[in-house]
N, C-alpha and C positions, 0 to 999 in steps of 0.2 A: 357916253353916247348922247345923253340928253343935252349935254353941253354943245353938241354939234347942231342943235336946233331941230332935231328930228321930232316931228309931232305925230300923234296917233294915240292909240290905246296901249300904253305901256303896261306890261305884266307886273303886278306887285312882287317884290322880292320873295315873299313867302310862297308864291305860286310857281316859281321857276323850277322846272323839272325836265327830265328826259322821259318821254313816253315809251315804255317797252312794248305795250300792247294797248290798242284802243278797242274796247269791247262794245261800245255803243250801248243801246238799251239792254240792261241785264236785270233779270228777275231778282227780287230781294232774296229769295230762297237760294240763289246761286252764290251769294256773297260768302257764306260759311265754307262752301266747297273751294271757292277761289282763295280764301284766306288760308285754308289748310295747304293748298298747293304752294302758295307763296311762302308759308312758314317752312315747309319741307325744303324748298329750294334755297331759302336763306341760310338754313343750317349747313348746306353743302357748298356754299360759296363764300369766299373771303371778300372783305371790303377792299377797294382799290382806288387809285388816284386818277383823275382826269384833269384836263385843262382846256380852256377856251382857245381854239387855234385859228378860227376864221369867222367871217360873217357871211351870211347868205340871205336869200329871199325866196319865198314861194310865191308864184311859180318862177319868177325871175326878177331882177332888179327893176327893169322897165315897167313891169306889170305887177309889182309886189302887193300882196295882201297880208303877208307876214314877214317880218324880219327876224332872223334866227342866228344863234351862235352855234358853230360846229365845235366838236370836241376832239381832242387828241389825248395822248398819254396811253394808259392801259386800255385802249379801245378793244383789244382782243378779249379782255375780261368782260367788258360790257356786252360784246357779241355772244360770249359764252353764257352769260346770265340770261340774255334775251332768248337764246336757243333753248335753254332749259325750261324757261317759262312757256315759250311757244309750244314746245313738244308736249309738256304736261297739260296745258290748256286744250290742245287738240285731242289728246287721249281722253280727256274728260268731257268732250262734246261741245266745247265753247266754239262759237263761230268767230273766226279770226279774219282780219283783213288780208288780202292777197298781196298788197304792195310790199316792196322790200323794206327792211328796217333801215331807216336813215336817222341815226342818233343826232339830236339837236335840241337846243333849248329855245323855245319861242320867247322873244323879247318884246315885240311890238306888233300889234294888229292894226290893220287899216292905216298904214303910214300915209302921211300927206307930203307931197313933194319930196319923195325919197330920191336921193342921189345914189349913183352906183358906188357901193361900198366894197365891191369885190376885191379891190386892191388896198383896202384899208389895212393899216399895219397896227397890230396890237403891241404896244411898248412893253407892257407887263401882263402876259396872259394870266387870267385868274385861274388858280388851282383849287381843287376841291376834292373831297373824298366821297365816294359812293359807299354809304354805310348801311343803307336800308332800302327796302322795297315797300312802296306805299300803294295801297289801293285807294284811288281817288274817285269821288263821284263828281261829275261835272253838271252843274245846274245853273239856271238863270234866276237871279234874285234882284228885283228892282232894276231891271235892265242891265245888270252887270253879271258876268260869268264868275262863279265862285267854285272852288274845288275842295270841299270838305274831305278829310282823310277818314276812310272807313276802317282801315286796318293797316298796321305797320309791322314789318318783320325785319329785324336787324340781321345784317350779314355778319359772319364770323370776323373777328378782329385778328 
């Protein structure tokens, strides 16, 4: 995609992810509770395969602030994983966003001169395995957004 000349703030490969829940500001003492929830759910769910199946933009291509990749494959497994996490977090008093779950991988922020890529065809959709759930912290360091991992829980193989 970079070869197409798209410019903006590209996400580094190590930060590509699918956000299952965005919790916003969370107290440090909540992290062990969150980790315990994620560990329990990971033990109950198997790893699964997804692939990139389309490109999109938030809020739309003409007014894009984020370019993203949509996923296909075992999306039902992804929704099941999300539902388990969502339900357990709610039960444990976490404040969750009301917006519907829209699985995607953010690729580019603040694109410049973005063309409409909605009809862009992927010749070889990238396939990958969802094998773990990671609790990330999102923070700003030296003007750049970084996402250190606070906890990892492996899904069953």
